N, CA, C and O atoms as CSV, one atom per row, in Angstrom:
chain,resi,resn,atom,element,x,y,z
A,1,LYS,N,N,-74.113,-45.352,-32.402
A,1,LYS,CA,C,-75.232,-44.485,-34.115
A,1,LYS,C,C,-76.661,-44.426,-33.097
A,1,LYS,O,O,-77.366,-45.430,-32.995
A,2,GLN,N,N,-77.007,-43.109,-32.348
A,2,GLN,CA,C,-78.472,-43.152,-32.732
A,2,GLN,C,C,-78.837,-42.032,-33.437
A,2,GLN,O,O,-78.066,-41.075,-33.363
A,3,THR,N,N,-79.969,-41.907,-34.199
A,3,THR,CA,C,-80.299,-41.353,-34.939
A,3,THR,C,C,-81.492,-40.115,-34.477
A,3,THR,O,O,-82.596,-40.577,-34.186
A,4,ILE,N,N,-81.350,-38.685,-34.398
A,4,ILE,CA,C,-81.734,-37.764,-33.647
A,4,ILE,C,C,-82.573,-37.288,-34.715
A,4,ILE,O,O,-82.075,-37.018,-35.808
A,5,PRO,N,N,-83.757,-37.166,-34.501
A,5,PRO,CA,C,-85.425,-36.325,-34.940
A,5,PRO,C,C,-84.389,-35.528,-35.522
A,5,PRO,O,O,-83.410,-35.030,-34.966
A,6,ASN,N,N,-84.845,-35.463,-37.058
A,6,ASN,CA,C,-84.924,-33.567,-37.830
A,6,ASN,C,C,-85.834,-33.501,-38.528
A,6,ASN,O,O,-86.565,-34.436,-38.855
A,7,ILE,N,N,-85.980,-31.412,-39.131
A,7,ILE,CA,C,-86.079,-31.105,-39.738
A,7,ILE,C,C,-85.985,-30.383,-40.835
A,7,ILE,O,O,-85.667,-29.200,-40.712
A,8,ARG,N,N,-86.278,-31.013,-42.343
A,8,ARG,CA,C,-85.636,-29.843,-43.064
A,8,ARG,C,C,-86.104,-27.882,-42.932
A,8,ARG,O,O,-87.207,-27.372,-43.131
A,9,PHE,N,N,-85.061,-27.340,-42.618
A,9,PHE,CA,C,-85.080,-26.193,-42.727
A,9,PHE,C,C,-86.459,-25.530,-43.622
A,9,PHE,O,O,-87.267,-24.740,-43.134
A,10,ASP,N,N,-86.491,-25.977,-44.811
A,10,ASP,CA,C,-87.517,-25.756,-45.908
A,10,ASP,C,C,-88.777,-25.716,-45.046
A,10,ASP,O,O,-89.561,-24.775,-44.927
A,11,THR,N,N,-88.819,-26.901,-44.475
A,11,THR,CA,C,-90.445,-27.067,-43.613
A,11,THR,C,C,-90.502,-25.914,-42.676
A,11,THR,O,O,-91.273,-24.961,-42.785
A,12,LEU,N,N,-89.630,-26.085,-41.763
A,12,LEU,CA,C,-89.890,-25.423,-40.820
A,12,LEU,C,C,-89.934,-23.600,-40.838
A,12,LEU,O,O,-90.160,-22.774,-39.953
A,13,ALA,N,N,-89.578,-23.478,-42.386
A,13,ALA,CA,C,-89.744,-21.646,-42.019
A,13,ALA,C,C,-91.042,-21.988,-43.153
A,13,ALA,O,O,-91.096,-21.301,-44.172
A,14,THR,N,N,-91.939,-22.939,-42.948
A,14,THR,CA,C,-93.152,-22.781,-43.695
A,14,THR,C,C,-94.593,-22.760,-42.079
A,14,THR,O,O,-95.813,-22.669,-41.943
A,15,ARG,N,N,-93.570,-22.886,-41.375
A,15,ARG,CA,C,-94.670,-23.179,-39.797
A,15,ARG,C,C,-93.655,-21.862,-39.164
A,15,ARG,O,O,-93.554,-21.732,-37.945
A,16,LEU,N,N,-93.101,-21.145,-39.891
A,16,LEU,CA,C,-93.239,-19.395,-39.315
A,16,LEU,C,C,-93.801,-18.565,-40.172
A,16,LEU,O,O,-94.317,-18.705,-41.281
A,17,GLU,N,N,-93.619,-17.711,-39.489
A,17,GLU,CA,C,-94.418,-16.041,-39.181
A,17,GLU,C,C,-93.599,-15.856,-40.671
A,17,GLU,O,O,-94.083,-15.848,-41.803
A,18,ARG,N,N,-92.390,-15.732,-40.305
A,18,ARG,CA,C,-91.054,-14.647,-40.913
A,18,ARG,C,C,-89.756,-15.943,-40.557
A,18,ARG,O,O,-89.528,-16.431,-39.450
A,19,TRP,N,N,-89.106,-16.245,-41.765
A,19,TRP,CA,C,-87.812,-17.100,-41.579
A,19,TRP,C,C,-86.621,-15.641,-41.322
A,19,TRP,O,O,-86.553,-14.609,-41.990
A,20,PRO,N,N,-85.626,-16.143,-39.869
A,20,PRO,CA,C,-84.681,-14.963,-39.715
A,20,PRO,C,C,-84.021,-14.704,-41.136
A,20,PRO,O,O,-84.469,-15.234,-42.153
A,21,ASN,N,N,-82.946,-13.867,-41.136
A,21,ASN,CA,C,-82.278,-12.916,-42.009
A,21,ASN,C,C,-81.040,-13.250,-41.837
A,21,ASN,O,O,-80.165,-12.494,-42.260
A,22,ALA,N,N,-80.728,-14.377,-41.221
A,22,ALA,CA,C,-79.097,-15.130,-41.134
A,22,ALA,C,C,-78.818,-16.459,-40.822
A,22,ALA,O,O,-78.705,-16.865,-39.665
A,23,MET,N,N,-78.726,-17.014,-41.627
A,23,MET,CA,C,-78.226,-18.836,-40.290
A,23,MET,C,C,-77.098,-19.090,-40.460
A,23,MET,O,O,-76.378,-18.268,-41.026
A,24,THR,N,N,-76.471,-20.636,-39.901
A,24,THR,CA,C,-74.934,-20.977,-39.209
A,24,THR,C,C,-75.907,-22.165,-39.558
A,24,THR,O,O,-77.061,-22.583,-39.475
A,25,ILE,N,N,-74.382,-22.463,-40.092
A,25,ILE,CA,C,-74.611,-24.516,-40.222
A,25,ILE,C,C,-73.165,-24.332,-40.020
A,25,ILE,O,O,-72.250,-23.692,-40.540
A,26,ASP,N,N,-73.410,-25.503,-38.642
A,26,ASP,CA,C,-71.973,-26.084,-37.827
A,26,ASP,C,C,-72.727,-27.667,-37.434
A,26,ASP,O,O,-73.226,-27.934,-36.341
A,27,VAL,N,N,-72.653,-28.634,-38.673
A,27,VAL,CA,C,-72.968,-29.892,-38.224
A,27,VAL,C,C,-72.389,-30.980,-38.714
A,27,VAL,O,O,-72.962,-31.905,-39.288
A,28,GLU,N,N,-70.751,-30.827,-38.391
A,28,GLU,CA,C,-69.743,-32.046,-38.373
A,28,GLU,C,C,-69.814,-33.137,-39.452
A,28,GLU,O,O,-69.773,-34.336,-39.173
A,29,GLY,N,N,-69.907,-32.721,-40.527
A,29,GLY,CA,C,-70.285,-33.589,-41.528
A,29,GLY,C,C,-71.336,-33.380,-42.354
A,29,GLY,O,O,-71.013,-33.517,-43.534
A,30,ALA,N,N,-73.122,-32.939,-42.080
A,30,ALA,CA,C,-74.030,-33.263,-42.205
A,30,ALA,C,C,-74.170,-32.247,-43.378
A,30,ALA,O,O,-75.230,-32.462,-43.965
A,31,GLU,N,N,-73.353,-31.042,-44.015
A,31,GLU,CA,C,-73.313,-29.725,-44.430
A,31,GLU,C,C,-74.494,-29.923,-45.774
A,31,GLU,O,O,-75.468,-29.205,-45.998
A,32,ALA,N,N,-74.112,-30.930,-46.415
A,32,ALA,CA,C,-75.014,-31.021,-47.519
A,32,ALA,C,C,-76.563,-31.591,-47.823
A,32,ALA,O,O,-77.250,-31.450,-48.835
A,33,LYS,N,N,-76.863,-32.308,-46.531
A,33,LYS,CA,C,-77.989,-32.295,-45.638
A,33,LYS,C,C,-78.747,-31.292,-46.008
A,33,LYS,O,O,-79.425,-31.097,-47.016
A,34,VAL,N,N,-78.434,-30.347,-44.544
A,34,VAL,CA,C,-78.497,-28.712,-43.978
A,34,VAL,C,C,-78.831,-28.084,-45.237
A,34,VAL,O,O,-79.976,-27.650,-45.369
A,35,LEU,N,N,-77.528,-27.911,-46.717
A,35,LEU,CA,C,-77.856,-26.619,-47.361
A,35,LEU,C,C,-78.761,-27.633,-49.073
A,35,LEU,O,O,-78.975,-26.813,-49.965
A,36,ARG,N,N,-79.190,-29.057,-49.450
A,36,ARG,CA,C,-80.412,-29.129,-49.212
A,36,ARG,C,C,-81.313,-29.225,-48.677
A,36,ARG,O,O,-82.236,-28.795,-49.367
A,37,GLY,N,N,-81.759,-29.713,-47.380
A,37,GLY,CA,C,-83.009,-28.872,-47.218
A,37,GLY,C,C,-82.727,-27.658,-46.741
A,37,GLY,O,O,-82.294,-27.606,-45.590
A,38,SER,N,N,-82.880,-26.572,-47.402
A,38,SER,CA,C,-82.300,-25.469,-47.406
A,38,SER,C,C,-83.200,-24.407,-48.890
A,38,SER,O,O,-82.837,-23.232,-48.953
A,39,GLU,N,N,-83.643,-24.602,-49.325
A,39,GLU,CA,C,-83.022,-24.651,-50.827
A,39,GLU,C,C,-84.209,-23.760,-51.322
A,39,GLU,O,O,-84.029,-23.129,-52.363
A,40,ARG,N,N,-85.255,-23.665,-50.752
A,40,ARG,CA,C,-85.894,-23.257,-51.149
A,40,ARG,C,C,-85.845,-21.751,-50.149
A,40,ARG,O,O,-86.351,-20.796,-50.738
A,41,ILE,N,N,-85.319,-21.445,-48.774
A,41,ILE,CA,C,-84.832,-19.955,-48.365
A,41,ILE,C,C,-83.979,-19.676,-49.069
A,41,ILE,O,O,-84.092,-18.620,-49.692
A,42,LEU,N,N,-82.974,-20.372,-49.227
A,42,LEU,CA,C,-81.902,-19.028,-50.256
A,42,LEU,C,C,-82.054,-18.855,-51.379
A,42,LEU,O,O,-81.257,-18.081,-51.908
A,43,HIS,N,N,-82.946,-19.379,-52.099
A,43,HIS,CA,C,-83.921,-19.263,-52.907
A,43,HIS,C,C,-84.803,-17.878,-52.824
A,43,HIS,O,O,-84.654,-16.882,-53.533
A,44,SER,N,N,-85.405,-18.001,-52.162
A,44,SER,CA,C,-86.649,-16.831,-51.743
A,44,SER,C,C,-86.067,-15.799,-50.468
A,44,SER,O,O,-85.859,-14.600,-50.658
A,45,ASP,N,N,-85.914,-16.271,-49.560
A,45,ASP,CA,C,-85.923,-15.759,-48.503
A,45,ASP,C,C,-83.971,-15.299,-48.356
A,45,ASP,O,O,-83.476,-14.755,-47.369
A,46,ARG,N,N,-83.574,-15.515,-49.014
A,46,ARG,CA,C,-81.950,-14.614,-49.387
A,46,ARG,C,C,-81.141,-14.434,-47.606
A,46,ARG,O,O,-80.761,-13.305,-47.295
A,47,PRO,N,N,-81.002,-15.299,-46.848
A,47,PRO,CA,C,-80.919,-15.216,-45.749
A,47,PRO,C,C,-78.917,-14.782,-46.055
A,47,PRO,O,O,-78.398,-14.711,-47.168
A,48,ILE,N,N,-78.239,-14.580,-44.794
A,48,ILE,CA,C,-77.034,-14.055,-44.745
A,48,ILE,C,C,-76.533,-15.835,-44.166
A,48,ILE,O,O,-77.236,-16.322,-43.281
A,49,VAL,N,N,-75.454,-16.599,-44.663
A,49,VAL,CA,C,-75.037,-17.932,-44.266
A,49,VAL,C,C,-74.054,-18.159,-43.890
A,49,VAL,O,O,-73.442,-18.247,-44.955
A,50,TRP,N,N,-73.020,-18.429,-42.786
A,50,TRP,CA,C,-72.223,-18.928,-42.461
A,50,TRP,C,C,-72.262,-20.221,-42.438
A,50,TRP,O,O,-73.297,-20.816,-42.136
A,51,VAL,N,N,-71.345,-20.726,-42.697
A,51,VAL,CA,C,-70.660,-21.850,-42.876
A,51,VAL,C,C,-69.673,-22.374,-42.610
A,51,VAL,O,O,-68.714,-21.725,-43.026
A,52,SER,N,N,-69.176,-24.018,-41.672
A,52,SER,CA,C,-68.029,-24.225,-41.312
A,52,SER,C,C,-68.342,-25.919,-41.472
A,52,SER,O,O,-68.884,-26.798,-40.801
A,53,LEU,N,N,-67.399,-25.751,-43.271
A,53,LEU,CA,C,-67.645,-27.284,-43.790
A,53,LEU,C,C,-66.348,-28.590,-42.900
A,53,LEU,O,O,-65.850,-27.950,-41.975
A,54,HIS,N,N,-65.943,-29.563,-42.911
A,54,HIS,CA,C,-65.619,-30.908,-42.244
A,54,HIS,C,C,-65.815,-31.373,-43.122
A,54,HIS,O,O,-66.929,-31.848,-43.349
A,55,PRO,N,N,-64.643,-31.443,-44.133
A,55,PRO,CA,C,-64.484,-31.899,-45.175
A,55,PRO,C,C,-63.949,-33.042,-44.244
A,55,PRO,O,O,-64.652,-33.981,-44.617
A,56,ALA,N,N,-63.095,-33.557,-43.213
A,56,ALA,CA,C,-62.467,-34.926,-43.347
A,56,ALA,C,C,-63.060,-35.467,-42.645
A,56,ALA,O,O,-62.562,-36.405,-42.024
A,57,LEU,N,N,-64.734,-34.981,-42.413
A,57,LEU,CA,C,-66.587,-35.885,-41.800
A,57,LEU,C,C,-66.518,-36.220,-42.455
A,57,LEU,O,O,-65.833,-37.243,-42.469
A,58,LEU,N,N,-67.122,-35.764,-43.696
A,58,LEU,CA,C,-68.046,-35.435,-44.996
A,58,LEU,C,C,-68.601,-37.037,-44.682
A,58,LEU,O,O,-69.661,-37.467,-44.228
A,59,TRP,N,N,-67.176,-37.776,-45.218
A,59,TRP,CA,C,-67.892,-38.963,-46.006
A,59,TRP,C,C,-68.497,-40.640,-44.783
A,59,TRP,O,O,-68.936,-41.771,-44.991
A,60,PHE,N,N,-68.203,-39.950,-43.809
A,60,PHE,CA,C,-68.418,-41.178,-42.315
A,60,PHE,C,C,-70.051,-41.731,-42.591
A,60,PHE,O,O,-70.271,-42.901,-42.903
A,61,ASP,N,N,-70.986,-40.855,-42.450
A,61,ASP,CA,C,-72.160,-40.997,-42.424
A,61,ASP,C,C,-72.802,-40.751,-43.054
A,61,ASP,O,O,-73.803,-41.451,-42.899
A,62,TYR,N,N,-72.968,-39.646,-44.310
A,62,TYR,CA,C,-73.146,-39.062,-45.324
A,62,TYR,C,C,-72.837,-39.630,-46.938
A,62,TYR,O,O,-72.089,-39.108,-47.764
A,63,PRO,N,N,-73.444,-40.534,-47.048
A,63,PRO,CA,C,-73.612,-41.045,-48.665
A,63,PRO,C,C,-73.753,-40.071,-49.640
A,63,PRO,O,O,-73.238,-40.447,-50.693
A,64,GLU,N,N,-74.312,-38.828,-49.713
A,64,GLU,CA,C,-74.469,-38.144,-50.415
A,64,GLU,C,C,-72.814,-37.339,-51.003
A,64,GLU,O,O,-72.749,-36.522,-51.921
A,65,TRP,N,N,-71.659,-37.835,-50.208
A,65,TRP,CA,C,-70.074,-37.392,-50.322
A,65,TRP,C,C,-69.838,-38.086,-51.218
A,65,TRP,O,O,-69.181,-37.620,-52.149
A,66,ASP,N,N,-70.392,-39.750,-51.266
A,66,ASP,CA,C,-69.304,-40.595,-51.812
A,66,ASP,C,C,-68.887,-40.311,-52.966
A,66,ASP,O,O,-69.385,-39.851,-53.993
A,67,GLY,N,N,-67.761,-40.703,-52.592
A,67,GLY,CA,C,-66.651,-40.345,-53.667
A,67,GLY,C,C,-66.083,-38.962,-54.338
A,67,GLY,O,O,-65.514,-38.763,-55.411
A,68,MET,N,N,-66.443,-38.138,-53.334
A,68,MET,CA,C,-65.562,-36.758,-53.282
A,68,MET,C,C,-64.197,-37.086,-52.180
A,68,MET,O,O,-64.017,-37.815,-51.205
A,69,THR,N,N,-63.665,-36.430,-52.698
A,69,THR,CA,C,-62.322,-35.674,-51.429
A,69,THR,C,C,-62.134,-34.940,-50.883
A,69,THR,O,O,-62.498,-33.870,-51.371
A,70,ALA,N,N,-61.333,-34.849,-49.247
A,70,ALA,CA,C,-61.755,-33.068,-49.234
A,70,ALA,C,C,-61.256,-32.041,-49.752
A,70,ALA,O,O,-61.168,-31.049,-49.029
A,71,ASP,N,N,-60.887,-31.979,-50.836
A,71,ASP,CA,C,-60.200,-31.709,-51.686
A,71,ASP,C,C,-61.795,-30.696,-53.199
A,71,ASP,O,O,-61.885,-29.689,-53.901
A,72,ASP,N,N,-62.656,-32.006,-52.810
A,72,ASP,CA,C,-63.493,-31.633,-54.197
A,72,ASP,C,C,-64.568,-30.526,-53.044
A,72,ASP,O,O,-65.071,-29.446,-53.353
A,73,VAL,N,N,-64.641,-31.084,-52.004
A,73,VAL,CA,C,-65.758,-30.230,-51.532
A,73,VAL,C,C,-66.400,-28.746,-51.377
A,73,VAL,O,O,-67.570,-28.395,-51.531
A,74,LYS,N,N,-65.095,-27.884,-50.974
A,74,LYS,CA,C,-64.904,-26.488,-50.802
A,74,LYS,C,C,-65.400,-26.040,-52.631
A,74,LYS,O,O,-65.996,-24.963,-52.617
A,75,PRO,N,N,-65.268,-26.638,-54.103
A,75,PRO,CA,C,-65.657,-26.670,-55.540
A,75,PRO,C,C,-67.143,-26.668,-55.153
A,75,PRO,O,O,-67.818,-25.639,-55.178
A,76,TRP,N,N,-67.651,-27.947,-54.770
A,76,TRP,CA,C,-69.209,-28.072,-54.774
A,76,TRP,C,C,-69.236,-27.289,-54.352
A,76,TRP,O,O,-69.363,-26.342,-55.129
A,77,PHE,N,N,-69.139,-26.849,-52.572
A,77,PHE,CA,C,-70.060,-25.952,-51.629
A,77,PHE,C,C,-70.023,-24.639,-52.778
A,77,PHE,O,O,-71.146,-24.454,-53.248
A,78,VAL,N,N,-69.376,-24.058,-53.114
A,78,VAL,CA,C,-68.750,-22.543,-53.422
A,78,VAL,C,C,-69.762,-22.568,-55.105
A,78,VAL,O,O,-70.570,-21.671,-55.348
A,79,ASP,N,N,-69.539,-23.577,-55.952
A,79,ASP,CA,C,-70.660,-23.842,-57.200
A,79,ASP,C,C,-72.166,-23.511,-56.395
A,79,ASP,O,O,-72.749,-22.429,-56.462
A,80,PHE,N,N,-72.805,-25.140,-55.353
A,80,PHE,CA,C,-74.115,-24.992,-54.498
A,80,PHE,C,C,-74.347,-23.660,-54.087
A,80,PHE,O,O,-75.417,-23.052,-54.101
A,81,MET,N,N,-73.225,-23.268,-53.718
A,81,MET,CA,C,-74.251,-21.707,-53.387
A,81,MET,C,C,-73.849,-20.293,-54.234
A,81,MET,O,O,-74.119,-19.163,-53.828
A,82,ALA,N,N,-73.185,-20.585,-55.428
A,82,ALA,CA,C,-73.458,-19.933,-56.749
A,82,ALA,C,C,-74.976,-20.002,-57.237
A,82,ALA,O,O,-75.737,-19.050,-57.405
A,83,ASP,N,N,-75.252,-21.475,-57.439
A,83,ASP,CA,C,-76.101,-21.293,-57.752
A,83,ASP,C,C,-77.335,-20.738,-57.742
A,83,ASP,O,O,-78.234,-20.364,-58.495
A,84,TYR,N,N,-77.041,-20.824,-56.628
A,84,TYR,CA,C,-78.870,-19.998,-56.019
A,84,TYR,C,C,-78.593,-18.863,-55.467
A,84,TYR,O,O,-79.009,-18.409,-54.401
A,85,GLY,N,N,-77.585,-18.235,-56.531
A,85,GLY,CA,C,-76.978,-16.682,-56.247
A,85,GLY,C,C,-76.573,-16.218,-54.658
A,85,GLY,O,O,-77.154,-15.712,-53.698
A,86,TYR,N,N,-75.381,-16.648,-54.948
A,86,TYR,CA,C,-74.843,-16.402,-53.193
A,86,TYR,C,C,-73.453,-16.269,-53.548
A,86,TYR,O,O,-72.767,-16.889,-54.361
A,87,ARG,N,N,-73.181,-15.302,-52.739
A,87,ARG,CA,C,-70.875,-15.221,-53.557
A,87,ARG,C,C,-70.574,-15.986,-51.694
A,87,ARG,O,O,-70.818,-15.793,-50.503
A,88,ALA,N,N,-70.089,-16.635,-52.372
A,88,ALA,CA,C,-69.177,-17.920,-50.755
A,88,ALA,C,C,-67.836,-17.625,-50.551
A,88,ALA,O,O,-66.976,-18.262,-51.159
A,89,HIS,N,N,-67.409,-16.308,-49.393
A,89,HIS,CA,C,-66.003,-15.786,-48.933
A,89,HIS,C,C,-65.798,-17.108,-47.740
A,89,HIS,O,O,-66.648,-17.547,-46.966
A,90,PHE,N,N,-64.717,-17.432,-47.872
A,90,PHE,CA,C,-63.419,-17.818,-47.425
A,90,PHE,C,C,-63.005,-17.229,-46.345
A,90,PHE,O,O,-62.051,-16.477,-46.544
A,91,LEU,N,N,-63.406,-17.302,-45.180
A,91,LEU,CA,C,-62.643,-16.780,-44.063
A,91,LEU,C,C,-61.462,-17.440,-43.741
A,91,LEU,O,O,-60.392,-16.863,-43.939
A,92,GLU,N,N,-61.501,-18.814,-43.168
A,92,GLU,CA,C,-59.890,-19.252,-42.663
A,92,GLU,C,C,-60.443,-20.781,-42.659
A,92,GLU,O,O,-61.662,-20.941,-42.601
A,93,ASP,N,N,-59.868,-21.534,-42.700
A,93,ASP,CA,C,-59.464,-22.577,-42.189
A,93,ASP,C,C,-58.481,-23.125,-40.915
A,93,ASP,O,O,-57.351,-22.790,-40.561
A,94,ASN,N,N,-59.240,-23.911,-40.505
A,94,ASN,CA,C,-58.666,-24.683,-38.903
A,94,ASN,C,C,-58.707,-26.265,-38.899
A,94,ASN,O,O,-58.382,-27.162,-39.677
A,95,HIS,N,N,-59.230,-26.172,-37.725
A,95,HIS,CA,C,-59.893,-28.069,-38.383
A,95,HIS,C,C,-61.147,-27.930,-39.388
A,95,HIS,O,O,-61.421,-29.043,-39.839
A,96,GLU,N,N,-61.656,-27.322,-39.686
A,96,GLU,CA,C,-62.759,-26.324,-40.458
A,96,GLU,C,C,-62.648,-25.350,-41.589
A,96,GLU,O,O,-61.810,-24.470,-41.785
A,97,SER,N,N,-63.648,-25.700,-42.257
A,97,SER,CA,C,-63.404,-24.530,-43.103
A,97,SER,C,C,-64.595,-23.910,-43.915
A,97,SER,O,O,-65.477,-24.282,-44.689
A,98,HIS,N,N,-63.990,-22.380,-43.118
A,98,HIS,CA,C,-65.304,-21.859,-42.480
A,98,HIS,C,C,-65.036,-20.541,-43.720
A,98,HIS,O,O,-63.965,-20.118,-44.154
A,99,TYR,N,N,-66.859,-20.001,-44.158
A,99,TYR,CA,C,-67.274,-19.609,-45.057
A,99,TYR,C,C,-68.300,-18.604,-44.539
A,99,TYR,O,O,-68.934,-19.128,-43.622
A,100,ILE,N,N,-68.790,-17.068,-44.841
A,100,ILE,CA,C,-69.296,-16.077,-45.164
A,100,ILE,C,C,-69.964,-16.454,-46.443
A,100,ILE,O,O,-69.239,-16.459,-47.438
A,101,CYS,N,N,-71.386,-16.813,-46.608
A,101,CYS,CA,C,-72.188,-16.350,-47.755
A,101,CYS,C,C,-73.612,-15.384,-47.663
A,101,CYS,O,O,-74.659,-15.350,-47.016
A,102,LEU,N,N,-72.810,-14.505,-48.932
A,102,LEU,CA,C,-74.156,-13.294,-49.116
A,102,LEU,C,C,-75.104,-13.253,-50.576
A,102,LEU,O,O,-74.562,-13.825,-51.522
A,103,PRO,N,N,-75.766,-12.951,-50.711
A,103,PRO,CA,C,-76.762,-13.019,-51.716
A,103,PRO,C,C,-76.530,-12.013,-52.263
A,103,PRO,O,O,-76.779,-10.922,-51.751
A,104,GLU,N,N,-75.682,-12.250,-54.127
A,104,GLU,CA,C,-74.935,-11.610,-55.104
A,104,GLU,C,C,-76.012,-10.221,-55.094
A,104,GLU,O,O,-75.291,-9.228,-55.189
A,105,GLU,N,N,-77.218,-9.884,-55.026
A,105,GLU,CA,C,-77.786,-8.683,-54.424
A,105,GLU,C,C,-77.651,-8.030,-53.015
A,105,GLU,O,O,-78.431,-7.168,-52.609
A,106,SER,N,N,-76.448,-8.582,-52.206
A,106,SER,CA,C,-75.877,-7.714,-50.721
A,106,SER,C,C,-74.865,-6.807,-51.374
A,106,SER,O,O,-74.151,-6.967,-52.363
A,107,THR,N,N,-75.030,-5.706,-50.443
A,107,THR,CA,C,-73.514,-4.993,-50.765
A,107,THR,C,C,-73.199,-4.860,-49.091
A,107,THR,O,O,-73.215,-3.721,-48.625
A,108,ALA,N,N,-72.976,-5.751,-48.383
A,108,ALA,CA,C,-72.736,-5.927,-47.188
A,108,ALA,C,C,-70.889,-6.749,-47.645
A,108,ALA,O,O,-70.684,-7.496,-48.601
A,109,ASP,N,N,-70.064,-6.380,-46.833
A,109,ASP,CA,C,-68.338,-6.030,-46.848
A,109,ASP,C,C,-68.370,-7.509,-45.766
A,109,ASP,O,O,-68.314,-7.334,-44.549
A,110,PRO,N,N,-68.473,-9.075,-46.405
A,110,PRO,CA,C,-67.892,-9.900,-45.776
A,110,PRO,C,C,-66.959,-9.960,-44.804
A,110,PRO,O,O,-66.882,-10.770,-43.881
A,111,TYR,N,N,-66.056,-8.793,-45.143
A,111,TYR,CA,C,-64.820,-8.815,-44.261
A,111,TYR,C,C,-64.840,-8.112,-42.702
A,111,TYR,O,O,-64.085,-8.041,-41.732
A,112,ALA,N,N,-66.564,-7.512,-43.207
A,112,ALA,CA,C,-66.556,-6.738,-41.903
A,112,ALA,C,C,-65.965,-7.227,-39.767
A,112,ALA,O,O,-66.054,-8.166,-38.977
A,113,GLY,N,N,-65.594,-6.273,-39.812
A,113,GLY,CA,C,-65.606,-7.227,-37.964
A,113,GLY,C,C,-64.395,-8.346,-37.975
A,113,GLY,O,O,-64.102,-8.876,-36.903
A,114,VAL,N,N,-63.550,-8.781,-39.420
A,114,VAL,CA,C,-62.687,-9.719,-39.549
A,114,VAL,C,C,-61.573,-9.422,-40.386
A,114,VAL,O,O,-60.832,-10.294,-40.841
A,115,GLU,N,N,-61.447,-8.188,-40.598
A,115,GLU,CA,C,-60.594,-7.888,-41.638
A,115,GLU,C,C,-58.897,-8.187,-41.669
A,115,GLU,O,O,-58.185,-7.350,-42.223
A,116,HIS,N,N,-58.535,-8.906,-41.307
A,116,HIS,CA,C,-57.357,-9.373,-40.590
A,116,HIS,C,C,-57.429,-10.616,-41.502
A,116,HIS,O,O,-56.472,-11.143,-42.070
A,117,LEU,N,N,-59.090,-11.107,-41.562
A,117,LEU,CA,C,-58.974,-12.684,-42.503
A,117,LEU,C,C,-59.247,-11.979,-44.429
A,117,LEU,O,O,-59.407,-12.833,-45.301
A,118,ARG,N,N,-59.258,-10.918,-44.714
A,118,ARG,CA,C,-59.389,-10.255,-45.969
A,118,ARG,C,C,-57.852,-10.683,-47.315
A,118,ARG,O,O,-56.770,-10.107,-47.427
A,119,PRO,N,N,-58.317,-11.680,-47.980
A,119,PRO,CA,C,-57.563,-12.300,-49.342
A,119,PRO,C,C,-57.109,-10.800,-49.454
A,119,PRO,O,O,-56.394,-10.439,-50.388
């Protein structure tokens, strides 16, 4: 196992003049780490967020998921985003669970362009 240097999104944002208005997270089980490292951005900058949750990978290397099952992950994620004023819109499951998360104040259609996934 190799350790790769990393930086929190919140730290990176302090080094940029302007934070992008969208972000995508596909990190093979480290979703909680990335989300917890993005709390200021979620609260202040309000980007659109695409997330691919990997429930089967979460507990291999990430002790913050200890005790959670794959079935616990989706409600945890939806609640986490709601705590920051986001609506998490489920798109689809294949080998991972895909969501688009919009700030509550957004009027964007989360299914624009992917109408076939509309619930």
